C-alpha positions as a LaTeX table, in Angstrom:
\begin{tabular}{lrrr}
\hline
Residue & $x$ (\AA) & $y$ (\AA) & $z$ (\AA) \\
\hline
Met1 & $-4.14$ & 8.71 & 4.91 \\
Ser2 & $-0.66$ & 9.02 & 3.41 \\
Ala3 & 1.89 & 6.70 & 1.85 \\
Arg4 & 5.21 & 7.01 & 3.68 \\
Leu5 & 8.82 & 5.93 & 3.54 \\
Gly6 & 10.28 & 3.83 & 6.32 \\
Tyr7 & 13.73 & 5.37 & 6.08 \\
Asp8 & 15.41 & 8.75 & 5.71 \\
Ala9 & 15.57 & 8.94 & 1.90 \\
Ala10 & 15.91 & 12.74 & 1.86 \\
Arg11 & 18.75 & 12.60 & 4.40 \\
Thr12 & 17.05 & 15.09 & 6.73 \\
Lys13 & 18.36 & 13.27 & 9.84 \\
Thr14 & 14.93 & 13.54 & 11.42 \\
Ser15 & 14.56 & 12.18 & 14.95 \\
Lys16 & 10.89 & 11.22 & 14.51 \\
Pro17 & 9.88 & 7.60 & 14.03 \\
Ala18 & 9.98 & 6.58 & 10.39 \\
Phe19 & 6.18 & 6.42 & 10.00 \\
Asp20 & 5.88 & 9.99 & 11.32 \\
Ser21 & 8.85 & 11.55 & 9.49 \\
Gly22 & 6.80 & 13.14 & 6.73 \\
Gln23 & 8.86 & 11.58 & 3.96 \\
Arg24 & 6.75 & 10.14 & 1.19 \\
Pro25 & 7.48 & 8.23 & $-2.00$ \\
Asp26 & 7.17 & 9.49 & $-5.56$ \\
Met27 & 4.04 & 8.73 & $-7.56$ \\
Ala28 & 4.88 & 6.56 & $-10.56$ \\
Pro29 & 4.47 & 8.33 & $-13.91$ \\
Gly30 & 0.99 & 7.68 & $-15.30$ \\
Ala31 & $-0.21$ & 6.01 & $-12.10$ \\
Gly32 & $-3.88$ & 6.49 & $-11.43$ \\
Asn33 & $-5.66$ & 6.14 & $-8.14$ \\
Pro34 & $-3.59$ & 3.64 & $-6.10$ \\
Val35 & $-6.48$ & 2.65 & $-3.80$ \\
Thr36 & $-7.55$ & $-0.94$ & $-4.56$ \\
Gly37 & $-10.37$ & $-1.25$ & $-2.04$ \\
Asn38 & $-9.05$ & $-4.66$ & $-0.93$ \\
Pro39 & $-8.32$ & $-4.86$ & 2.84 \\
Val40 & $-5.44$ & $-7.29$ & 2.22 \\
Arg41 & $-3.56$ & $-4.52$ & 0.37 \\
Trp42 & $-5.50$ & $-1.26$ & 0.40 \\
Val43 & $-3.12$ & 0.48 & $-2.04$ \\
Asp44 & $-1.30$ & $-0.71$ & $-5.14$ \\
Val45 & 2.42 & $-0.52$ & $-4.43$ \\
Ser46 & 3.28 & $-0.32$ & $-8.13$ \\
Ala47 & 1.82 & 3.22 & $-8.16$ \\
Phe48 & 4.80 & 4.41 & $-6.08$ \\
Arg49 & 8.55 & 4.78 & $-6.68$ \\
Arg50 & 11.46 & 5.50 & $-4.38$ \\
Pro51 & 12.51 & 9.16 & $-4.55$ \\
Glu52 & 16.05 & 9.99 & $-5.60$ \\
Pro53 & 18.43 & 9.94 & $-2.61$ \\
Gly54 & 18.51 & 13.37 & $-1.00$ \\
Phe55 & 15.07 & 14.41 & $-2.30$ \\
Leu56 & 11.59 & 14.34 & $-0.81$ \\
Gly57 & 8.97 & 12.34 & $-2.72$ \\
Asn58 & 6.15 & 14.01 & $-4.64$ \\
Ala59 & 3.23 & 11.98 & $-3.19$ \\
Gly60 & 0.98 & 14.37 & $-1.34$ \\
Arg61 & 0.01 & 14.19 & 2.31 \\
Asn62 & $-3.44$ & 12.71 & 3.05 \\
Thr63 & $-4.13$ & 11.95 & $-0.61$ \\
Leu64 & $-5.22$ & 8.33 & $-0.14$ \\
Val65 & $-8.83$ & 7.60 & 0.65 \\
Gly66 & $-9.50$ & 5.11 & 3.44 \\
Pro67 & $-12.38$ & 2.69 & 3.78 \\
Asp68 & $-15.81$ & 4.25 & 3.97 \\
Leu69 & $-18.23$ & 3.83 & 6.84 \\
Ala70 & $-21.77$ & 2.71 & 6.13 \\
Thr71 & $-24.29$ & 1.06 & 8.36 \\
Ile72 & $-28.05$ & 0.84 & 8.24 \\
Asp73 & $-30.07$ & 0.31 & 11.39 \\
Leu74 & $-33.83$ & $-0.14$ & 11.10 \\
Ser75 & $-36.57$ & 0.09 & 13.70 \\
Leu76 & $-40.27$ & $-0.43$ & 13.03 \\
Gly77 & $-42.88$ & $-0.05$ & 15.74 \\
Arg78 & $-46.62$ & $-0.20$ & 16.07 \\
Gln79 & $-48.90$ & 0.30 & 19.07 \\
Ile80 & $-52.22$ & $-1.54$ & 19.02 \\
Arg81 & $-54.91$ & $-0.42$ & 21.49 \\
Leu82 & $-56.82$ & $-3.20$ & 23.21 \\
Pro83 & $-60.08$ & $-1.59$ & 24.40 \\
Ala84 & $-61.50$ & $-4.95$ & 25.49 \\
Leu85 & $-58.87$ & $-5.06$ & 28.30 \\
Gly86 & $-59.36$ & $-1.50$ & 29.53 \\
Glu87 & $-58.65$ & 2.10 & 28.48 \\
Ala88 & $-54.89$ & 2.01 & 29.04 \\
Ala89 & $-54.30$ & $-1.46$ & 27.62 \\
Ala90 & $-52.11$ & $-1.55$ & 24.52 \\
Leu91 & $-49.79$ & $-3.93$ & 22.76 \\
Asp92 & $-46.44$ & $-2.63$ & 21.48 \\
Leu93 & $-44.93$ & $-4.45$ & 18.51 \\
Arg94 & $-41.33$ & $-3.65$ & 17.64 \\
Val95 & $-38.85$ & $-5.03$ & 15.10 \\
Glu96 & $-35.24$ & $-3.80$ & 15.16 \\
Ala97 & $-32.28$ & $-4.65$ & 12.95 \\
Phe98 & $-28.74$ & $-3.41$ & 13.42 \\
Asn99 & $-26.21$ & $-3.46$ & 10.56 \\
Leu100 & $-29.05$ & $-4.65$ & 8.33 \\
Phe101 & $-26.87$ & $-5.59$ & 5.35 \\
Asn102 & $-24.14$ & $-7.21$ & 7.52 \\
Arg103 & $-21.43$ & $-4.96$ & 6.10 \\
Ala104 & $-17.92$ & $-4.80$ & 7.58 \\
Asn105 & $-16.64$ & $-1.28$ & 8.27 \\
Phe106 & $-12.87$ & $-1.56$ & 7.98 \\
Asp107 & $-10.53$ & 0.69 & 9.94 \\
Leu108 & $-7.58$ & 2.53 & 8.43 \\
Pro109 & $-4.33$ & 0.60 & 8.07 \\
Glu110 & $-1.96$ & 1.15 & 10.99 \\
Pro111 & 0.53 & 3.99 & 10.29 \\
Gln112 & 3.48 & 1.58 & 10.20 \\
Arg113 & 1.74 & $-0.39$ & 7.45 \\
Met114 & 1.58 & 2.70 & 5.27 \\
Glu115 & 5.39 & 2.68 & 4.90 \\
Ile116 & 5.61 & 1.65 & 1.26 \\
Phe117 & 9.38 & 1.17 & 1.21 \\
Asp118 & 11.97 & 0.58 & 3.90 \\
Ala119 & 15.70 & 1.12 & 3.27 \\
Thr120 & 16.15 & $-2.06$ & 1.22 \\
Ser121 & 12.79 & $-3.45$ & 0.11 \\
Thr122 & 9.02 & $-3.15$ & 0.04 \\
Arg123 & 7.14 & $-4.18$ & 3.15 \\
Glu124 & 5.28 & $-7.45$ & 2.83 \\
Asp125 & 2.22 & $-6.14$ & 4.69 \\
Val126 & 1.91 & $-2.74$ & 3.02 \\
Ala127 & $-1.52$ & $-1.17$ & 3.58 \\
Arg128 & $-2.98$ & $-4.34$ & 5.14 \\
Ile129 & $-6.10$ & $-3.68$ & 7.20 \\
Thr130 & $-6.39$ & $-5.98$ & 10.19 \\
Thr131 & $-9.23$ & $-4.44$ & 12.19 \\
Ala132 & $-12.82$ & $-3.45$ & 11.61 \\
Gly133 & $-15.46$ & $-1.60$ & 13.53 \\
Lys134 & $-13.40$ & 0.41 & 16.02 \\
Ser135 & $-15.59$ & 3.46 & 16.34 \\
Gly136 & $-13.77$ & 6.74 & 16.79 \\
Lys137 & $-10.40$ & 5.36 & 15.69 \\
Ser138 & $-8.33$ & 7.58 & 13.48 \\
Ser139 & $-4.82$ & 7.63 & 12.13 \\
Ser140 & $-3.19$ & 10.92 & 11.35 \\
Gly141 & $-1.70$ & 11.38 & 7.93 \\
\hline
\end{tabular}
């Protein structure tokens, strides 16, 4: 996942949509890991700066870590033979639990929401995650 710019800061006159232009912001001096882990704002915007006009930013591509995926499913089973009812008689006991710890698996923020800055301001919904549990979903960086 990558932080992006929503405008042509480097003046490359690219024809791609802003979220796919490849232009990224600068990392703020001394900024640590910008990932907050909060789905309301997955990254800390203060860790980024606008690049100088005419220059590409120094934030790397695919350097932000998205939400992890963890789920625990449990199945316990036991077969009890019942010889009093015949040779083939048996009782199967089974207990199953899916998502045992009831944990939400958040998706990546939509690519448009990874635009840290547009031409005049900072997006209000930067890095907001609005979906969870879409298996197989991916966003390219």
